[in-house]
ZALOVO-468458 format. One record per residue (C-alpha): residue number from 1; residue in three letters; x, y, z. Coordinates in pm, 1 decimal. Layout:
# residues N
pos NUM	code ALA	px X	py Y	pz Z
...
***
This chain:
# residues 74
pos 1	code MET	px -0.1	py 0.2	pz 0.0
pos 2	code GLU	px 132.0	py 343.8	pz -86.2
pos 3	code PRO	px 224.1	py 576.4	pz 200.6
pos 4	code GLY	px -57.1	py 813.9	pz 292.5
pos 5	code ARG	px -321.6	py 602.8	pz 118.2
pos 6	code THR	px -649.5	py 562.0	pz 304.1
pos 7	code ARG	px -744.3	py 210.3	pz 403.9
pos 8	code PHE	px -1098.3	py 110.2	pz 316.9
pos 9	code GLY	px -1103.7	py -229.1	pz 488.6
pos 10	code ILE	px -1190.9	py -537.0	pz 285.9
pos 11	code CYS	px -1292.4	py -313.7	pz -6.1
pos 12	code ASP	px -921.4	py -275.2	pz -83.8
pos 13	code SER	px -912.8	py -640.8	pz -192.8
pos 14	code CYS	px -1255.2	py -640.3	pz -365.8
pos 15	code ARG	px -1303.2	py -651.8	pz -741.2
pos 16	code HIS	px -1604.9	py -419.7	pz -711.6
pos 17	code GLN	px -1412.1	py -128.3	pz -557.6
pos 18	code ARG	px -1330.7	py 177.0	pz -766.5
pos 19	code LEU	px -1124.7	py 457.0	pz -614.3
pos 20	code ILE	px -1260.2	py 804.0	pz -688.0
pos 21	code GLY	px -1049.5	py 1113.8	pz -633.1
pos 22	code ASN	px -1168.0	py 1473.0	pz -608.0
pos 23	code THR	px -1000.7	py 1804.8	pz -680.0
pos 24	code ARG	px -914.9	py 1853.5	pz -311.7
pos 25	code GLY	px -699.9	py 1540.5	pz -301.4
pos 26	code SER	px -944.2	py 1315.0	pz -114.4
pos 27	code THR	px -1003.5	py 957.3	pz -224.8
pos 28	code PHE	px -1334.0	py 773.4	pz -186.9
pos 29	code SER	px -1415.7	py 404.6	pz -225.6
pos 30	code LEU	px -1704.5	py 348.3	pz -469.4
pos 31	code CYS	px -1880.7	py 12.1	pz -454.7
pos 32	code GLN	px -1970.1	py -77.5	pz -812.5
pos 33	code ARG	px -2221.8	py -335.4	pz -688.9
pos 34	code SER	px -2438.0	py -37.6	pz -589.9
pos 35	code ARG	px -2515.3	py 25.8	pz -958.2
pos 36	code ASP	px -2728.0	py -289.1	pz -983.7
pos 37	code ASP	px -2813.7	py -379.4	pz -625.1
pos 38	code PRO	px -2964.7	py -126.2	pz -381.4
pos 39	code ARG	px -2847.4	py -333.4	pz -81.9
pos 40	code TYR	px -2496.3	py -198.8	pz -136.4
pos 41	code PRO	px -2421.7	py 164.4	pz -51.5
pos 42	code ARG	px -2248.9	py 363.6	pz -324.6
pos 43	code TYR	px -1987.7	py 492.5	pz -79.0
pos 44	code PRO	px -1981.7	py 259.8	pz 223.9
pos 45	code ARG	px -1871.0	py 376.9	pz 567.8
pos 46	code VAL	px -1512.5	py 278.4	pz 623.2
pos 47	code PRO	px -1340.5	py 67.5	pz 726.4
pos 48	code VAL	px -1564.6	py -206.1	pz 584.9
pos 49	code THR	px -1511.2	py -524.4	pz 787.6
pos 50	code THR	px -1776.9	py -754.2	pz 638.4
pos 51	code CYS	px -1964.3	py -759.5	pz 309.2
pos 52	code PRO	px -2172.7	py -1039.6	pz 156.5
pos 53	code GLY	px -2081.2	py -920.1	pz -193.9
pos 54	code HIS	px -1704.6	py -915.8	pz -144.1
pos 55	code GLU	px -1510.7	py -1087.7	pz -423.7
pos 56	code LEU	px -1133.6	py -1090.3	pz -437.5
pos 57	code LYS	px -966.4	py -890.6	pz -712.8
pos 58	code PRO	px -807.0	py -1114.3	pz -974.5
pos 59	code ASP	px -431.0	py -1149.2	pz -953.6
pos 60	code PRO	px -253.4	py -906.2	pz -1184.9
pos 61	code GLU	px -105.7	py -1052.5	pz -1502.5
pos 62	code PRO	px 266.0	py -1128.9	pz -1469.6
pos 63	code VAL	px 484.1	py -875.2	pz -1646.6
pos 64	code ALA	px 676.5	py -1027.5	pz -1935.0
pos 65	code ASN	px 1051.0	py -978.5	pz -1943.4
pos 66	code SER	px 1098.6	py -712.6	pz -2210.9
pos 67	code ASN	px 1465.2	py -812.7	pz -2259.3
pos 68	code ALA	px 1381.2	py -1168.5	pz -2354.8
pos 69	code ASP	px 1395.3	py -1269.4	pz -2719.0
pos 70	code PRO	px 1052.1	py -1415.0	pz -2802.8
pos 71	code THR	px 1203.9	py -1622.3	pz -3085.8
pos 72	code SER	px 1464.8	py -1797.2	pz -2872.5
pos 73	code ARG	px 1387.8	py -2135.6	pz -2721.3
pos 74	code ARG	px 1568.2	py -2315.1	pz -2442.6
***
């Protein structure tokens, strides 16, 4: 986690979280489940400790080695 970044609880590991920044430098955690399901608040009170809609974010794709020759085989 970057220094100075707000912690939003389990939302930080949820695939439905979208971080929204404003012109004053604040960051808010938007729950994208709120678009389709009224049970989820758009901007939940933080830190969120439990949520029935929590789904882990997918693991990021591994970064390919840009120095490797794609035509070489071992």
